[in-house]
ROSE-4610 file (N, C-alpha, C; in Angstrom, 1 decimal, always signed):
// ROSE-4610
residu = [X/X/X/X/X/X/X/X/X/X/X/X/X/X/X/X/X/X/X/X/X/X/X/X/X/X/X/X/X/X/X/X/X/X/X/X/X/X/X/X/X/X/X/X/X/X/X/X/X/X/X/X/X/X/X/X/X/X/X/X/X/X/X/X/X/X/X/X/X/X/X/X/X/X/X/X/X/X/X/X/X/X/X/X/X/X/X/X/X/X/X/X/X/X/X/X/X/X/X/X/X/X/X/X/X/X/X/X/X/X/X/X/X/X/X/X/X/X/X/X/X/X/X/X/X/X/X/X/X/X/X/X/X/X/X/X/X/X/X/X/X/X/X/X/X/X/X/X/X/X/X/X/X/X/X/X/X/X/X/X/X/X/X/X/X/X/X/X/X/X/X/X/X/X/X/X/X/X/X/X/X/X/X/X/X/X/X/X/X/X/X/X/X/X/X/X/X/X/X/X/X/X/X/X/X/X/X/X/X/X/X/X/X/X/X/X/X/X/X/X/X/X/X/X/X/X/X/X/X/X/X/X/X/X/X/X/X/X/X/X/X/X/X/X/X/X/X/X/X/X/X/X/X/X/X/X/X/X/X/X/X/X/X/X/X/X/X/X/X/X/X/X/X/X/X/X/X/X/X/X/X/X/X/X/X/X/X/X/X/X/X/X/X/X/X/X/X/X/X/X/X/X/X/X/X/X/X/X/X/X/X/X]
num = [1/1/1/2/2/2/3/3/3/4/4/4/5/5/5/6/6/6/7/7/7/8/8/8/9/9/9/10/10/10/11/11/11/12/12/12/13/13/13/14/14/14/15/15/15/16/16/16/17/17/17/18/18/18/19/19/19/20/20/20/21/21/21/22/22/22/23/23/23/24/24/24/25/25/25/26/26/26/27/27/27/28/28/28/29/29/29/30/30/30/31/31/31/32/32/32/33/33/33/34/34/34/35/35/35/36/36/36/37/37/37/38/38/38/39/39/39/40/40/40/41/41/41/42/42/42/43/43/43/44/44/44/45/45/45/46/46/46/47/47/47/48/48/48/49/49/49/50/50/50/51/51/51/52/52/52/53/53/53/54/54/54/55/55/55/56/56/56/57/57/57/58/58/58/59/59/59/60/60/60/61/61/61/62/62/62/63/63/63/64/64/64/65/65/65/66/66/66/67/67/67/68/68/68/69/69/69/70/70/70/71/71/71/72/72/72/73/73/73/74/74/74/75/75/75/76/76/76/77/77/77/78/78/78/79/79/79/80/80/80/81/81/81/82/82/82/83/83/83/84/84/84/85/85/85/86/86/86/87/87/87/88/88/88/89/89/89/90/90/90/91/91/91/92/92/92/93/93/93/94/94/94/95/95/95/96/96/96/97/97/97/98/98/98/99/99/99/100/100/100/101/101/101/102/102/102/103/103/103/104/104/104]
x = [+103.6/+103.5/+103.4/+102.8/+103.1/+104.0/+104.8/+105.8/+105.2/+106.0/+105.5/+105.4/+104.3/+104.1/+105.2/+106.0/+106.7/+106.2/+106.8/+105.8/+105.3/+106.0/+105.4/+103.8/+103.6/+102.8/+101.6/+101.9/+101.2/+100.5/+101.2/+101.1/+99.8/+100.3/+99.5/+97.9/+98.0/+96.8/+96.1/+96.6/+96.0/+95.0/+95.8/+95.4/+94.3/+94.4/+93.5/+92.0/+92.1/+91.0/+90.6/+91.1/+90.3/+90.0/+90.5/+89.8/+88.5/+88.5/+87.2/+86.0/+86.5/+85.5/+84.7/+85.5/+85.3/+84.3/+84.7/+83.7/+82.5/+82.6/+81.4/+80.5/+81.0/+80.4/+79.7/+80.3/+79.6/+79.0/+78.7/+78.4/+77.7/+77.7/+76.7/+75.2/+74.7/+72.9/+72.2/+72.8/+72.0/+72.7/+73.8/+74.2/+73.4/+73.6/+72.9/+74.0/+73.7/+74.4/+75.4/+74.8/+75.7/+76.8/+76.7/+77.4/+78.5/+78.4/+78.9/+80.0/+79.2/+80.3/+81.2/+80.8/+81.7/+82.7/+82.7/+83.5/+84.8/+84.1/+84.9/+85.7/+85.1/+85.7/+86.8/+86.9/+88.0/+89.2/+88.8/+90.1/+90.7/+89.9/+90.5/+89.3/+90.3/+89.9/+89.2/+89.5/+89.4/+90.0/+89.6/+90.3/+91.8/+92.4/+93.9/+94.5/+93.8/+94.1/+94.9/+95.8/+96.5/+96.3/+95.2/+95.3/+94.2/+93.7/+92.9/+93.9/+93.4/+94.2/+95.0/+94.5/+95.2/+96.4/+96.0/+97.2/+98.0/+98.0/+98.8/+99.8/+99.0/+99.7/+100.8/+100.2/+101.2/+102.3/+102.1/+103.3/+104.3/+103.7/+104.6/+105.6/+104.9/+105.4/+106.5/+106.2/+107.2/+108.5/+108.4/+109.2/+110.3/+109.3/+110.4/+111.3/+110.5/+111.0/+112.5/+112.4/+113.5/+114.8/+114.3/+115.2/+115.8/+115.2/+115.5/+116.8/+116.3/+117.2/+118.5/+118.5/+119.6/+120.5/+119.9/+120.6/+121.0/+120.9/+121.3/+120.5/+119.3/+118.3/+117.4/+117.9/+117.1/+116.0/+116.2/+115.1/+113.9/+114.3/+113.1/+112.4/+113.3/+112.7/+111.9/+112.4/+111.5/+110.1/+109.9/+108.6/+108.0/+108.3/+107.4/+107.3/+108.1/+107.6/+106.1/+106.4/+105.4/+103.9/+104.3/+102.9/+102.2/+103.2/+102.5/+102.1/+102.6/+102.0/+100.7/+100.8/+99.7/+98.2/+98.7/+97.6/+96.9/+97.9/+97.7/+97.0/+97.3/+97.0/+95.8/+95.5/+94.4/+93.4/+93.9/+93.1/+92.1/+93.0/+92.4/+91.5/+91.5/+90.9/+89.3/+89.8/+88.4/+87.6/+88.4/+87.3/+86.7/+87.5/+86.8/+85.7/+85.7/+84.7/+83.4/+83.5/+82.8/+81.8/+82.9/+82.2/+81.2/+81.8/+80.8/+79.5/+79.8/+78.4/+77.4/+78.1/+77.1/+76.7/+77.1/+76.3/+77.1/+78.4/+79.2/+80.1]
y = [+58.4/+59.8/+60.9/+61.7/+62.8/+63.9/+64.4/+65.2/+66.6/+67.5/+68.7/+69.5/+70.2/+71.3/+72.3/+72.6/+74.0/+75.2/+76.6/+77.6/+78.0/+77.8/+78.3/+77.5/+76.0/+75.5/+75.7/+75.9/+76.7/+78.0/+78.9/+79.9/+79.9/+79.1/+79.0/+78.4/+77.4/+76.7/+77.9/+78.8/+79.9/+80.6/+81.0/+82.0/+81.5/+80.2/+79.3/+79.2/+79.0/+78.7/+80.3/+81.4/+82.6/+83.1/+82.8/+83.0/+81.9/+80.6/+80.0/+80.5/+81.3/+81.7/+83.1/+83.7/+84.9/+84.5/+83.3/+82.5/+82.4/+81.7/+81.2/+82.5/+83.5/+84.6/+85.3/+85.2/+86.1/+85.3/+83.7/+83.1/+81.7/+82.0/+81.0/+81.2/+80.0/+79.8/+80.7/+81.6/+82.5/+84.2/+84.1/+85.3/+86.3/+87.3/+88.7/+89.5/+90.6/+91.6/+92.0/+92.6/+92.9/+91.9/+90.7/+89.8/+89.7/+89.8/+89.9/+91.2/+92.1/+93.5/+93.4/+92.7/+92.3/+91.6/+90.4/+89.8/+90.5/+91.1/+92.2/+93.1/+93.6/+94.6/+94.0/+92.9/+92.6/+92.2/+92.1/+92.1/+93.3/+94.4/+95.9/+96.6/+97.3/+98.1/+99.3/+100.0/+100.9/+102.4/+103.5/+104.8/+104.5/+105.3/+105.3/+104.0/+103.4/+102.3/+101.2/+100.7/+99.5/+98.2/+98.0/+96.3/+95.5/+95.8/+94.9/+93.8/+92.6/+91.4/+91.7/+92.2/+92.8/+93.6/+94.6/+95.6/+95.1/+94.0/+93.4/+92.3/+91.9/+90.8/+91.6/+92.8/+93.8/+94.3/+94.5/+94.9/+93.8/+92.6/+91.3/+91.2/+91.4/+91.0/+92.2/+93.3/+94.4/+94.0/+93.7/+93.7/+92.2/+91.3/+90.0/+90.7/+91.3/+92.1/+92.7/+93.3/+94.3/+93.2/+91.8/+91.3/+90.5/+90.1/+89.5/+90.4/+91.8/+92.8/+92.9/+92.8/+92.9/+91.6/+90.6/+89.4/+89.0/+90.1/+90.1/+89.4/+89.1/+88.3/+89.6/+90.5/+91.6/+91.2/+90.2/+89.7/+88.9/+88.5/+87.9/+89.1/+90.1/+91.4/+92.2/+92.5/+92.8/+92.1/+91.0/+90.3/+90.5/+90.3/+90.5/+91.9/+93.1/+94.2/+94.3/+93.9/+93.9/+93.2/+92.4/+91.7/+92.4/+93.0/+94.4/+95.0/+95.5/+96.8/+96.4/+95.3/+94.7/+94.6/+94.5/+94.3/+95.5/+96.7/+97.8/+98.9/+98.5/+98.9/+98.4/+97.3/+96.7/+96.1/+95.1/+94.2/+95.3/+96.1/+97.1/+98.2/+98.8/+99.8/+99.2/+97.7/+97.1/+96.6/+96.2/+95.9/+97.2/+98.0/+99.4/+99.8/+99.7/+99.9/+99.1/+97.5/+96.7/+97.0/+97.5/+97.8/+99.0/+100.2/+101.1/+100.8/+100.0/+99.4/+98.6/+98.1/+97.3/+98.0/+99.4/+100.3/+100.4/+99.9/+99.9/+101.4]
z = [+131.0/+131.5/+130.0/+129.9/+129.2/+129.3/+128.3/+128.3/+128.9/+129.5/+130.3/+128.6/+129.2/+127.8/+127.8/+126.7/+126.7/+126.8/+127.1/+127.2/+125.8/+125.0/+123.6/+123.4/+123.7/+123.4/+124.3/+125.6/+126.8/+126.5/+125.7/+125.2/+124.3/+123.4/+122.1/+122.5/+123.5/+124.1/+124.8/+125.5/+126.2/+125.0/+124.0/+122.9/+122.3/+121.9/+121.4/+122.2/+123.4/+124.5/+124.6/+124.6/+124.4/+123.4/+122.1/+120.7/+120.5/+121.2/+121.4/+122.3/+123.2/+124.0/+123.2/+122.7/+121.7/+120.6/+119.8/+119.0/+119.4/+120.8/+121.4/+121.9/+122.2/+122.7/+121.2/+120.2/+119.0/+118.2/+118.6/+117.5/+118.1/+119.3/+120.3/+120.1/+120.1/+119.8/+120.4/+121.7/+122.1/+121.9/+121.1/+120.8/+120.1/+120.3/+119.7/+119.0/+118.4/+117.7/+118.9/+120.0/+121.4/+121.4/+121.6/+121.8/+120.7/+119.4/+118.4/+118.5/+118.8/+118.8/+120.1/+121.3/+122.3/+121.9/+121.1/+120.9/+120.0/+118.9/+118.2/+118.9/+119.8/+120.6/+121.5/+121.9/+122.0/+121.5/+120.4/+119.3/+118.8/+118.9/+118.7/+120.0/+121.1/+121.8/+121.5/+120.3/+119.7/+120.3/+120.0/+120.4/+120.1/+121.2/+121.2/+122.0/+122.6/+123.5/+122.8/+123.2/+122.7/+123.3/+123.8/+124.4/+124.0/+122.6/+122.1/+121.5/+121.4/+120.7/+119.5/+118.6/+117.2/+117.8/+118.5/+118.9/+119.7/+120.3/+121.4/+120.3/+119.5/+118.5/+117.6/+117.2/+116.5/+117.0/+118.1/+119.2/+119.5/+119.5/+119.7/+118.6/+117.3/+116.0/+115.9/+116.3/+116.2/+117.0/+118.1/+119.3/+118.8/+118.3/+117.6/+116.6/+115.6/+114.7/+115.0/+116.1/+116.3/+117.2/+117.7/+118.2/+117.1/+115.8/+114.8/+114.1/+114.2/+113.3/+114.4/+115.6/+116.6/+116.3/+116.1/+115.8/+114.5/+113.9/+112.2/+111.2/+111.6/+110.8/+110.2/+109.6/+108.9/+108.0/+107.2/+106.4/+107.2/+108.1/+108.8/+109.7/+110.2/+110.8/+110.1/+108.5/+107.8/+107.6/+107.4/+107.2/+108.4/+109.8/+110.7/+111.1/+110.7/+110.7/+109.7/+108.6/+107.7/+107.8/+108.8/+109.3/+110.1/+111.0/+112.2/+111.5/+110.5/+109.9/+109.1/+108.4/+107.7/+109.1/+110.2/+111.2/+111.6/+111.5/+112.0/+110.9/+109.6/+108.4/+107.8/+107.9/+107.3/+108.0/+108.9/+109.6/+110.9/+111.7/+112.5/+111.9/+110.8/+110.4/+110.0/+109.3/+108.8/+110.3/+111.2/+112.4/+112.9/+113.0/+113.5/+112.7/+111.3/+110.2/+110.5/+110.8/+111.2/+112.7/+113.6/+114.9/+114.8/+114.0/+113.6/+112.9/+112.1/+111.4/+112.4/+113.1/+114.1/+115.2/+115.3/+116.0/+117.4/+117.4/+118.8/+119.0]
């Protein structure tokens, strides 16, 4: 009998399935530019909303960084905060630009 999945493994599997769905939407045999834009839109919802996948990931990294900092792991907290900042400062703006180029 297989061992039960731990929560982290289950969460990773859920994320992987979701990303595979987005990949299929964007790149499937019948995908068009609207499908591609829709998949990208799921990664960053645009505007002031913070519910795109990249926004949620950056928030999670910030929350984990705060926990690490509280636990005396300042170096790890700094790296996690920098990763969140890179998502917000580099990935999201570039994604927003790509969406604008696609006419979304």
